[in-house]
C-alpha positions in Angstrom: 120.1 74.9 94.3 119.0 78.0 96.6 119.4 81.8 96.9 121.5 82.3 100.5 120.2 85.6 102.6 122.2 86.0 105.6 120.5 88.1 108.3 117.2 87.6 106.8 115.4 87.9 110.2 116.7 92.1 109.9 114.4 94.8 108.1 116.0 94.3 105.1 117.3 90.8 104.9 113.3 89.3 105.8 112.3 91.8 102.8 114.8 90.0 100.8 113.3 86.7 101.7 109.6 87.5 100.9 110.4 88.8 97.2 112.2 86.0 96.5 109.2 83.7 97.6 106.9 86.0 95.8 109.2 84.7 92.7 108.9 81.3 93.6 112.8 81.3 94.1 114.6 78.6 96.3 115.7 80.3 98.9 117.5 80.0 102.8 117.3 82.2 105.4 120.1 82.5 108.2 120.0 83.6 111.2 121.1 83.4 115.4 119.0 81.3 116.9 115.7 79.2 117.0 113.0 81.6 117.5 113.9 83.4 114.5 114.6 80.4 112.6 110.6 79.8 113.4 109.3 83.0 112.1 111.4 82.5 108.6 109.6 78.7 108.5 106.1 79.8 108.6 106.7 82.3 105.6 107.8 79.2 103.2 111.9 79.3 103.5 113.7 77.0 104.3 115.9 78.2 107.2 119.2 77.5 109.0 121.2 78.3 111.6 125.1 79.6 111.9 126.6 82.4 113.6 129.0 84.7 111.5 131.9 83.5 113.8 131.2 80.1 113.4 133.0 79.5 110.1 132.2 75.2 110.3 128.3 76.5 111.5 128.6 79.4 108.0 129.9 76.6 105.6 126.9 73.9 106.5 124.7 76.8 105.6 125.8 78.0 102.5 126.6 74.1 101.0 123.7 73.9 98.0 124.2 77.5 97.4 124.5 79.2 94.0 124.1 83.0 95.3 124.3 84.7 98.6 123.1 88.0 100.1 126.0 89.2 102.1 126.1 92.2 105.2 128.0 93.2 107.3 126.3 92.8 110.5 126.4 95.9 113.3 125.7 96.4 116.7 128.0 99.5 118.2 128.3 97.1 121.1 131.7 96.2 119.8 134.7 96.3 120.8 137.2 96.4 117.9 134.0 97.2 115.1 136.0 97.1 112.1 138.4 94.1 113.5 135.1 92.0 114.1 133.9 93.2 110.5 137.0 91.6 109.7 137.0 88.8 111.1 133.3 87.9 109.5 134.7 89.1 106.0 137.3 86.4 106.5 134.6 83.4 107.3 132.3 85.1 104.6 134.7 84.1 102.3 136.5 81.1 103.4 133.1 79.3 103.8 132.5 81.3 99.3 135.5 79.5 98.4 134.6 75.5 100.6 130.9 75.9 99.3 131.3 76.9 95.7 128.2 80.1 95.6 128.6 81.3 92.5 127.2 85.2 92.6 127.5 87.2 95.7 124.9 90.1 96.4 126.4 92.4 99.4 124.7 94.8 101.2 126.8 98.1 101.3 126.2 101.6 101.9 126.5 105.2 99.9 130.0 106.9 100.7 131.4 102.6 100.6 134.1 103.9 97.9 136.4 105.7 100.9 138.7 102.7 102.8 139.9 105.3 105.6 137.7 108.3 107.8 134.4 107.5 107.5 133.8 105.1 110.6 130.6 103.0 110.3 131.0 103.5 106.2 134.5 101.4 106.2 132.7 98.3 107.0 131.3 98.7 103.6 134.4 99.9 101.8 135.9 95.7 103.6 132.8 94.3 102.0 133.0 95.4 98.6 136.5 94.0 98.2 136.4 91.1 100.8 135.4 89.0 97.7 138.6 90.0 95.6 141.1 87.5 93.5 138.7 83.9 94.6 136.3 84.4 91.0 133.1 84.9 92.1 130.8 87.0 90.2 130.4 90.4 93.0 126.6 92.5 92.9 126.9 95.3 95.9 124.1 97.8 96.7 124.5 101.2 98.3 121.3 102.3 99.2 120.4 105.7 101.1 119.9 106.3 104.7 117.9 103.8 106.0 114.6 105.3 106.8 114.0 103.1 109.8 116.8 104.7 111.6 114.7 106.9 112.9 112.4 105.1 114.2 114.8 104.6 117.3 113.5 108.4 118.3 109.2 107.6 118.0 109.3 107.3 121.8 110.2 111.0 122.5 108.5 111.9 119.2 105.7 110.9 121.2 106.3 111.4 124.6 107.9 115.3 123.8 107.1 116.2 120.5 111.0 116.4 120.0 113.1 114.3 117.2 116.6 114.4 118.6 119.0 114.3 115.3 122.6 114.3 115.4 121.9 116.3 111.9 121.5 119.6 111.0 118.1 120.0 111.2 117.7 121.6 107.8 121.0 118.9 106.1 119.0 116.9 103.8 120.6 113.0 102.5 119.1 110.6 100.1 117.3 108.6 102.2 114.9 105.1 101.7 113.1 102.3 102.7 114.5 99.5 103.9 111.8 96.4 102.4 112.2 98.8 99.2 116.3 97.9 99.2 115.5 94.3 100.1 112.8 94.0 97.1 115.6 95.0 94.4 118.8 92.9 96.1 116.4 89.6 95.9 115.9 91.2 91.7 119.2 91.2 92.0 119.5 87.7 93.1 117.2 86.1 91.3 118.8 88.1 87.8 121.2 85.9 86.2 123.3 88.5 85.1 126.4 88.6 87.0 128.7 91.3 85.7 130.2 93.2 89.0 127.8 95.9 88.9 128.2 98.8 91.5 124.4 100.5 92.2 123.8 102.7 93.9 119.9 102.8 95.5 118.4 106.3 96.5 114.6 106.5 98.1 111.6 109.1 95.8 113.7 112.2 97.8 116.1 113.7 100.0 114.9 113.8 103.3 115.9 117.0 106.5 115.5 115.7 110.4 113.2 118.4 110.0 111.4 117.0 107.0 111.1 113.8 108.9 109.4 115.4 112.1 107.9 116.9 110.2 106.1 113.4 108.8 106.2 111.8 112.3 103.5 115.1 113.5 101.6 114.0 110.5 101.3 110.3 111.6 100.9 111.0 115.4 98.7 113.8 115.2 100.5 116.3 117.1 103.6 118.9 116.7 107.1 117.0 116.7 109.8 119.6 116.0 113.8 118.3 115.2 116.6 119.4 117.6 120.1 118.7 116.6 122.0 117.0 119.8 124.5 119.6 120.9 128.4 117.7 119.4 129.5 118.6 123.0 126.7 115.5 124.0 128.2 113.3 121.4 130.1 110.9 123.0 127.5 110.5 126.4 124.6 110.3 124.2 125.7 107.4 122.9 127.7 105.6 125.9 124.5 106.2 127.4 122.1 103.6 124.8 125.5 101.1 125.2 127.7 102.4 123.1 131.3 100.7 123.5 134.1 103.4 123.1 135.1 101.9 119.8 131.5 102.4 118.5 131.4 105.7 119.6 134.2 106.6 117.9 133.3 104.9 114.1 129.6 106.0 115.0 130.8 110.0 115.7 133.5 109.4 112.6 130.5 108.0 110.5 127.9 111.0 111.0 130.2 113.7 110.6 131.5 112.5 106.8 127.9 112.5 106.4 127.4 116.5 107.8 131.0 117.1 105.7 129.0 115.6 102.2 132.6 113.1 102.6 129.8 109.6 102.2 127.6 111.1 99.3 127.4 109.0 96.8 130.0 108.5 94.0 128.1 108.4 91.2 131.6 106.8 89.2 131.3 103.6 87.6 128.4 103.0 89.5 124.8 102.6 88.4 122.1 104.6 89.5 118.8 103.1 91.0 115.4 104.1 93.4 112.8 103.1 95.7 109.2 104.1 95.6 108.3 104.3 98.5 108.1 107.7 100.8 108.7 108.9 104.0 105.6 109.5 105.1 104.3 106.1 103.9 106.8 104.3 105.4 106.5 106.2 108.8 102.3 105.4 108.3 102.8 101.9 108.5 105.8 100.9 110.6 104.2 103.7 113.4 100.8 101.1 112.9 103.3 98.3 113.7 105.1 99.4 117.4 
């Protein structure tokens, strides 16, 4: 019986796979195309190809699984972000019931305690309640803001010495390395403990956009300054990179929730955990690979 890893080619999912392989645990990665499947196979994992919108394929992917690592994929291009999430979660639930998974470890997010008013973070609220009432053990991991999100701004940082940010430049928020999240999730999957638990997963420090710009400066060997994108330009900026109208709305609502503090960690009935990779160490390694 294997650990089934959805999104196994992503930043977090691939780290889950790698850590489980290190532990000698049976693992099957679920990806969306043959190229990604071959990459996983080369690292020693079993693989299967399935799309979360295809229930028969999803049921087949979960066959012979004992635990499931589940997440809510997003691109910003969905015409109906939360409707698309609901469709995926409905399929997850149906596949679980059909295939006998005993434990779900869900990749949630800080701020998932709110059922509305937090944009994309509502997807995590939906995930945390998608498996209610079906007798499966559930563990949810709410990570801080991913370091990897800042790699989207590597080009302007390199070319112009500017780090665009939607946040006030001095606003400090919890941040974490995605590999630390994946390794933590793998440990939870491999642990026999099946109590209902919600972990809030921090990195070693909170960082501001100015801190991130300073870290980029050190890694790139040139001065980089954080510059907040004016609120009036948010919609235009997101539209220019391909976000749908609903994708823009949800991203903006999420960003405003972060700035206002609404999306801060809950701290009630949750367990605090921490990764160890610093922002500086992450960027130094990540920039080498780009």
